[in-house]
C-alpha positions as CSV (number, residue, x, y, z in Angstrom):
1,M,-4.4,-1.2,-35.6
2,T,-4.7,-4.9,-34.4
3,R,-3.2,-3.6,-31.1
4,A,-5.7,-1.3,-30.5
5,L,-8.4,-3.8,-31.3
6,A,-6.8,-6.2,-28.8
7,L,-6.7,-3.8,-26.5
8,V,-10.6,-2.6,-26.3
9,V,-11.2,-6.1,-26.1
10,A,-8.9,-6.7,-23.0
11,A,-10.6,-3.6,-21.6
12,L,-13.9,-4.7,-21.8
13,A,-13.4,-8.0,-20.8
14,V,-11.8,-6.5,-17.6
15,L,-14.5,-4.2,-17.1
16,A,-17.2,-7.4,-17.6
17,V,-15.4,-9.0,-14.9
18,A,-15.1,-6.5,-12.5
19,A,-18.6,-4.5,-13.2
20,P,-20.8,-7.6,-11.5
21,A,-18.6,-7.0,-8.2
22,A,-19.4,-3.2,-7.3
23,P,-23.3,-3.9,-7.0
24,A,-23.1,-7.0,-5.1
25,S,-20.9,-4.8,-2.7
26,E,-23.2,-2.3,-2.5
27,Q,-26.5,-4.3,-2.2
28,S,-24.8,-6.9,0.7
29,P,-22.0,-4.9,2.3
30,T,-19.6,-6.5,5.1
31,L,-19.1,-4.6,8.2
32,A,-15.2,-5.0,7.3
33,E,-15.5,-3.2,4.1
34,L,-17.4,-0.1,5.6
35,E,-15.0,0.3,8.3
36,R,-12.3,0.7,5.9
37,E,-14.8,3.4,4.5
38,L,-15.8,5.6,7.5
39,V,-13.6,7.2,10.1
40,C,-14.4,7.8,13.9
41,P,-15.6,11.3,14.5
42,T,-13.1,11.3,17.8
43,C,-10.1,9.7,16.9
44,E,-10.6,10.7,13.5
45,T,-9.0,7.1,12.0
46,T,-10.8,4.7,9.9
47,L,-13.4,2.2,12.0
48,A,-11.3,-0.5,11.3
49,M,-8.3,1.0,13.5
50,S,-10.5,2.9,16.3
51,N,-11.5,1.2,19.3
52,S,-13.3,4.5,20.8
53,P,-16.5,4.1,22.5
54,I,-18.4,5.9,19.6
55,A,-16.6,3.8,17.0
56,D,-18.3,0.3,18.9
57,R,-21.6,2.1,18.4
58,M,-20.8,3.2,15.2
59,R,-19.9,-0.6,14.3
60,A,-23.5,-1.7,16.3
61,D,-25.2,0.5,14.6
62,I,-23.6,-0.5,10.8
63,R,-24.5,-4.5,12.1
64,E,-27.8,-3.2,12.5
65,R,-28.5,-1.9,9.1
66,I,-26.8,-4.8,7.6
67,E,-29.3,-7.5,9.2
68,A,-32.1,-4.4,8.2
69,G,-30.8,-5.2,4.5
70,Q,-29.5,-1.8,3.8
71,T,-27.3,-1.1,0.9
72,K,-23.9,0.3,1.6
73,S,-25.1,3.7,0.0
74,E,-27.7,3.8,2.4
75,I,-25.6,3.3,5.5
76,K,-22.9,5.6,4.7
77,A,-26.2,8.4,4.2
78,A,-27.0,7.6,7.4
79,M,-23.8,8.1,8.9
80,V,-22.9,11.3,6.8
81,E,-26.4,12.7,8.0
82,Q,-25.6,11.6,11.8
83,F,-22.0,12.9,12.0
84,G,-21.4,15.0,8.9
85,E,-19.5,14.7,5.7
86,A,-15.8,14.0,7.8
87,V,-17.0,10.4,8.6
88,L,-15.8,9.4,5.3
89,A,-12.7,8.0,4.7
90,A,-12.4,9.3,1.3
91,P,-14.6,12.5,-0.2
92,P,-17.5,12.1,-2.1
93,R,-16.4,12.6,-6.0
94,S,-18.3,15.6,-6.7
95,G,-18.5,19.8,-6.5
96,F,-15.7,20.9,-4.7
97,N,-14.6,17.6,-3.3
98,W,-12.7,16.6,-7.0
99,L,-10.0,18.8,-5.8
100,A,-9.1,16.3,-3.4
101,W,-8.9,13.7,-5.7
102,L,-7.1,16.0,-8.7
103,L,-4.6,18.1,-6.6
104,P,-2.4,15.2,-5.7
105,F,-1.7,14.3,-9.1
106,G,-1.5,18.1,-10.4
107,G,1.2,18.5,-7.9
108,L,2.8,15.6,-9.1
109,A,2.7,16.4,-12.5
110,G,4.1,20.0,-11.4
111,A,7.0,18.7,-9.8
112,A,7.7,16.3,-12.4
113,V,8.0,19.4,-14.9
114,V,9.7,21.7,-12.2
115,V,12.5,19.0,-11.6
116,T,12.5,18.1,-15.8
117,L,13.1,21.9,-16.4
118,L,15.9,22.6,-13.7
119,A,17.6,19.2,-14.6
120,R,18.0,21.2,-18.3
121,R,19.4,24.0,-17.1
122,W,21.7,22.3,-14.9
123,L,23.0,19.9,-17.8
124,R,23.2,23.1,-20.0
125,S,25.3,25.2,-17.6
126,R,27.8,22.6,-16.5
127,P,31.4,23.2,-19.0
128,A,32.2,20.7,-21.2
129,P,34.8,17.9,-19.3
130,A,38.0,18.9,-20.6
131,A,40.8,16.3,-22.2
132,A,43.1,14.9,-19.5
133,G,46.3,16.9,-19.4
134,S,45.0,19.7,-21.5
135,G,44.6,23.1,-19.7
136,P,46.6,24.3,-16.6
137,G,46.7,21.3,-14.4
138,A,46.2,17.7,-15.6
139,N,42.8,18.0,-12.9
140,G,41.8,21.0,-14.3
141,G,43.4,23.2,-11.6
142,P,46.4,25.5,-11.3
143,P,49.7,23.6,-12.4
144,L,52.1,22.0,-10.0
145,D,54.9,24.0,-9.0
146,P,58.1,22.0,-10.9
147,V,59.7,21.4,-7.5
148,L,56.7,19.4,-6.1
149,E,55.6,17.5,-9.0
150,R,59.3,15.8,-9.2
151,R,58.8,15.2,-5.4
152,V,55.4,13.4,-6.1
153,D,57.3,11.6,-8.8
154,E,59.8,10.6,-6.5
155,E,57.7,9.4,-3.7
156,L,55.5,7.3,-6.5
157,A,58.4,5.9,-8.0
158,R,59.2,4.5,-4.4
159,F,56.2,3.0,-4.0
160,D,56.0,0.9,-7.1
161,A,59.6,-0.8,-6.2
């Protein structure tokens, strides 16, 4: 009970510290921040990585909007209106776009289930290990020809001496 209470208090403390940071970023965005969140429509890389002429024009437009006092969401909305939703580096978390956020985790979970099932099947289908020296041969294979076994023993004895 005390662990659960401590966990809740710690989570609330983290939220209290992190919560003011989001509105500050929303109210006074930086160019670098928006460059990581927007994509160049021609080369399809983030604005931070792109050096195409359209990316330069987008950066200039963003600078003007920041100086005019627009919020991050207003600037992003203007870019989406001008270039379409493909200008966003991450799809919005609404409607059909939730699939882009959920499918990777679903795929990982599905892969983990498949690997687990295959590993269980593989472990069940393996024969039990035989005791050394039991069965036809010492290594589980057919027994050696007595002449060949004697020759191997002689060769090994010669190396031991």
